[in-house]
LUMTOR-988932 format. One line per field, with one value per atom (N, C-alpha, C): z, y, x; residue number from 1; atom name; residue in one letter. Coordinates in nm, 3 decimals. Example, Ala and Ser with C-alpha at 12.3 -4.5 7.8 and 13.67 -1.06 7.14 Angstrom:
c3 <- (0.780_0.780_0.780_0.708_0.714_0.787)
c2 <- (-0.569_-0.450_-0.330_-0.225_-0.106_0.003)
c1 <- (1.319_1.230_1.320_1.285_1.367_1.290)
milum <- (1_1_1_2_2_2)
lumtor <- (N_CA_C_N_CA_C)
lovo <- (a_a_a_s_s_s)
This chain:
c3 <- (1.239_1.319_1.430_1.509_1.651_1.735_1.845_1.904_1.816_1.698_1.632_1.584_1.590_1.567_1.432_1.329_1.165_1.146_1.234_1.206_1.141_1.112_1.042_0.899_0.869_0.731_0.639_0.524_0.440_0.423_0.405_0.422_0.278_0.191_0.050_0.048_0.147_0.162_0.201_0.214_0.292_0.403_0.494_0.620_0.621_0.722_0.696_0.649_0.704_0.688_0.586_0.508_0.396_0.267_0.291_0.214_0.214_0.322_0.322_0.247_0.240_0.141_0.013_0.006_-0.134_-0.210_-0.171_-0.219_-0.234_-0.129_-0.191_-0.277_-0.302_-0.428_-0.540_-0.556_-0.630_-0.701_-0.628_-0.635_-0.674_-0.603_-0.639_-0.778_-0.784_-0.943_-1.038_-1.016_-1.115_-1.132_-1.020_-0.994_-1.069_-1.023_-1.087_-1.193_-1.242_-1.337_-1.261_-1.171_-1.103_-0.990_-0.933_-0.784_-0.684_-0.557_-0.412_-0.401_-0.332_-0.272_-0.133_-0.060_0.102_0.168_0.146_0.257_0.224_0.093_0.054_0.119_0.122_0.183_0.324_0.396_0.547_0.586_0.504_0.537_0.509_0.432_0.422_0.545_0.574_0.646_0.819_0.819_0.971_1.044_0.973_1.038_1.017_1.104_1.144_1.061_1.048_0.989_0.863_0.780_0.660_0.652_0.770_0.803_0.789_0.873_0.837_0.696_0.639_0.477_0.423_0.450_0.399_0.434_0.521_0.594_0.515_0.491_0.433_0.302_0.247_0.117_0.064_0.151_0.149_0.141_0.234_0.263_0.138_0.071_-0.036_-0.154_-0.157_-0.280_-0.250_-0.135_-0.108_-0.145_-0.125_-0.146_-0.309_-0.374_-0.523_-0.576_-0.479_-0.498_-0.583_-0.529_-0.623_-0.647_-0.714_-0.770_-0.790_-0.681_-0.690_-0.743_-0.821_-0.896_-0.835_-0.793_-0.684_-0.750_-0.684_-0.687_-0.758_-0.735_-0.800_-0.665_-0.665_-0.564_-0.561_-0.691_-0.729_-0.817_-0.778_-0.897_-0.829_-0.822_-0.779_-0.901_-0.916_-1.035_-0.954_-0.986_-0.904_-1.025_-0.959_-1.018_-1.024_-0.865_-0.926_-0.848_-0.908_-0.807_-0.713_-0.599_-0.474_-0.525_-0.479_-0.503_-0.398)
c2 <- (0.668_0.561_0.493_0.597_0.578_0.498_0.389_0.325_0.152_0.149_0.023_0.007_-0.138_-0.164_-0.238_-0.135_-0.214_-0.221_-0.213_-0.250_-0.339_-0.450_-0.577_-0.535_-0.443_-0.396_-0.345_-0.349_-0.280_-0.142_-0.030_0.102_0.154_0.021_0.040_-0.010_-0.124_-0.202_-0.096_-0.177_-0.110_-0.156_-0.087_-0.145_-0.202_-0.287_-0.356_-0.279_-0.140_-0.038_0.016_0.042_0.112_-0.021_-0.097_-0.231_-0.280_-0.222_-0.286_-0.151_-0.009_0.078_0.096_0.036_0.017_-0.104_-0.196_-0.286_-0.268_-0.169_-0.104_-0.032_0.052_0.168_0.018_-0.037_-0.143_-0.195_-0.254_-0.327_-0.183_-0.100_0.008_0.035_0.073_0.134_0.003_-0.103_-0.224_-0.210_-0.210_-0.210_-0.077_0.029_0.149_0.238_0.232_0.250_0.425_0.439_0.585_0.543_0.628_0.586_0.626_0.622_0.621_0.780_0.869_1.017_0.970_1.084_1.061_1.001_1.032_0.973_0.811_0.793_0.652_0.578_0.633_0.566_0.574_0.690_0.665_0.556_0.563_0.420_0.317_0.271_0.136_0.133_0.227_0.202_0.217_0.271_0.280_0.396_0.519_0.585_0.763_0.825_0.938_1.049_1.037_1.211_1.127_1.291_1.253_1.279_1.313_1.340_1.170_1.128_0.965_0.911_0.942_0.908_0.945_1.098_1.166_1.124_1.067_1.039_0.892_0.803_0.672_0.706_0.774_0.825_0.898_0.977_1.070_0.941_0.846_0.735_0.658_0.627_0.515_0.611_0.721_0.826_0.845_0.838_0.876_0.705_0.623_0.498_0.456_0.550_0.530_0.437_0.388_0.308_0.340_0.502_0.577_0.701_0.767_0.916_0.986_1.078_1.200_1.316_1.354_1.480_1.568_1.667_1.803_1.852_1.867_1.965_1.851_1.709_1.616_1.549_1.540_1.455_1.282_1.267_1.088_1.095_1.161_1.172_1.076_0.983_0.883_0.785_0.751_0.663_0.572_0.430_0.327_0.323_0.325_0.305_0.166_0.095_-0.040_-0.152_-0.245_-0.389_-0.442_-0.464_-0.529_-0.690_-0.780_-0.907_-0.990)
c1 <- (1.426_1.377_1.387_1.335_1.364_1.285_1.325_1.240_1.250_1.346_1.298_1.465_1.494_1.627_1.617_1.678_1.670_1.854_1.916_2.047_2.066_2.010_2.033_1.995_1.931_1.853_1.980_1.985_2.056_2.027_2.065_2.050_1.979_1.973_1.880_1.799_1.740_1.632_1.514_1.402_1.261_1.233_1.169_1.154_1.037_0.993_0.836_0.734_0.730_0.614_0.619_0.759_0.764_0.742_0.754_0.737_0.573_0.508_0.365_0.312_0.341_0.333_0.322_0.485_0.530_0.437_0.401_0.325_0.171_0.104_-0.009_-0.035_0.078_0.080_0.109_0.186_0.192_0.048_-0.016_-0.152_-0.239_-0.257_-0.374_-0.330_-0.221_-0.190_-0.231_-0.229_-0.236_-0.378_-0.459_-0.611_-0.685_-0.644_-0.719_-0.637_-0.518_-0.447_-0.410_-0.451_-0.382_-0.313_-0.250_-0.179_-0.281_-0.245_-0.330_-0.283_-0.399_-0.411_-0.333_-0.327_-0.257_-0.380_-0.490_-0.601_-0.606_-0.625_-0.628_-0.479_-0.396_-0.256_-0.278_-0.318_-0.353_-0.463_-0.553_-0.654_-0.620_-0.491_-0.488_-0.348_-0.272_-0.143_-0.220_-0.344_-0.377_-0.299_-0.315_-0.256_-0.325_-0.291_-0.402_-0.329_-0.221_-0.160_-0.082_-0.082_-0.013_0.163_0.188_0.327_0.366_0.339_0.407_0.383_0.312_0.305_0.400_0.400_0.494_0.657_0.706_0.783_0.841_0.739_0.794_0.823_0.707_0.775_0.902_0.917_1.060_1.160_1.156_1.280_1.258_1.156_1.143_1.147_1.168_1.240_1.371_1.426_1.543_1.647_1.602_1.644_1.613_1.523_1.528_1.452_1.343_1.202_1.122_1.086_0.993_1.028_0.965_0.996_0.880_0.863_0.751_0.733_0.636_0.606_0.586_0.651_0.610_0.467_0.383_0.222_0.135_0.192_0.054_0.013_-0.108_-0.165_-0.135_-0.119_-0.114_0.015_0.082_0.245_0.339_0.310_0.427_0.424_0.566_0.614_0.703_0.672_0.729_0.911_1.003_1.138_1.192_1.189_1.234_1.129_1.191_1.087_1.168_1.066_1.138_1.146_1.239_1.190_1.166)
milum <- (1_1_1_2_2_2_3_3_3_4_4_4_5_5_5_6_6_6_7_7_7_8_8_8_9_9_9_10_10_10_11_11_11_12_12_12_13_13_13_14_14_14_15_15_15_16_16_16_17_17_17_18_18_18_19_19_19_20_20_20_21_21_21_22_22_22_23_23_23_24_24_24_25_25_25_26_26_26_27_27_27_28_28_28_29_29_29_30_30_30_31_31_31_32_32_32_33_33_33_34_34_34_35_35_35_36_36_36_37_37_37_38_38_38_39_39_39_40_40_40_41_41_41_42_42_42_43_43_43_44_44_44_45_45_45_46_46_46_47_47_47_48_48_48_49_49_49_50_50_50_51_51_51_52_52_52_53_53_53_54_54_54_55_55_55_56_56_56_57_57_57_58_58_58_59_59_59_60_60_60_61_61_61_62_62_62_63_63_63_64_64_64_65_65_65_66_66_66_67_67_67_68_68_68_69_69_69_70_70_70_71_71_71_72_72_72_73_73_73_74_74_74_75_75_75_76_76_76_77_77_77_78_78_78_79_79_79_80_80_80_81_81_81_82_82_82_83_83_83)
lumtor <- (N_CA_C_N_CA_C_N_CA_C_N_CA_C_N_CA_C_N_CA_C_N_CA_C_N_CA_C_N_CA_C_N_CA_C_N_CA_C_N_CA_C_N_CA_C_N_CA_C_N_CA_C_N_CA_C_N_CA_C_N_CA_C_N_CA_C_N_CA_C_N_CA_C_N_CA_C_N_CA_C_N_CA_C_N_CA_C_N_CA_C_N_CA_C_N_CA_C_N_CA_C_N_CA_C_N_CA_C_N_CA_C_N_CA_C_N_CA_C_N_CA_C_N_CA_C_N_CA_C_N_CA_C_N_CA_C_N_CA_C_N_CA_C_N_CA_C_N_CA_C_N_CA_C_N_CA_C_N_CA_C_N_CA_C_N_CA_C_N_CA_C_N_CA_C_N_CA_C_N_CA_C_N_CA_C_N_CA_C_N_CA_C_N_CA_C_N_CA_C_N_CA_C_N_CA_C_N_CA_C_N_CA_C_N_CA_C_N_CA_C_N_CA_C_N_CA_C_N_CA_C_N_CA_C_N_CA_C_N_CA_C_N_CA_C_N_CA_C_N_CA_C_N_CA_C_N_CA_C_N_CA_C_N_CA_C_N_CA_C_N_CA_C_N_CA_C_N_CA_C_N_CA_C_N_CA_C_N_CA_C)
lovo <- (x_x_x_x_x_x_x_x_x_x_x_x_x_x_x_x_x_x_x_x_x_x_x_x_x_x_x_x_x_x_x_x_x_x_x_x_x_x_x_x_x_x_x_x_x_x_x_x_x_x_x_x_x_x_x_x_x_x_x_x_x_x_x_x_x_x_x_x_x_x_x_x_x_x_x_x_x_x_x_x_x_x_x_x_x_x_x_x_x_x_x_x_x_x_x_x_x_x_x_x_x_x_x_x_x_x_x_x_x_x_x_x_x_x_x_x_x_x_x_x_x_x_x_x_x_x_x_x_x_x_x_x_x_x_x_x_x_x_x_x_x_x_x_x_x_x_x_x_x_x_x_x_x_x_x_x_x_x_x_x_x_x_x_x_x_x_x_x_x_x_x_x_x_x_x_x_x_x_x_x_x_x_x_x_x_x_x_x_x_x_x_x_x_x_x_x_x_x_x_x_x_x_x_x_x_x_x_x_x_x_x_x_x_x_x_x_x_x_x_x_x_x_x_x_x_x_x_x_x_x_x_x_x_x_x_x_x_x_x_x_x_x_x_x_x_x_x_x_x)
């Protein structure tokens, strides 16, 4: 997280961008009954590369908000609800 000051955040809390992606995942799942793929996440987050999405998903998985199934494009399971 270079260039940003997130020292005020608890290490288990989501950053604002991670929270935006998390809410998108939750809303997309409720509307479409499946998770979005990387291209849909990139479009929503206005990011050009998949590595930015991958990085956010890795941190969200590390913080145990989601779980990803290897080898599945839409293999994301939401584990925690954000208050």
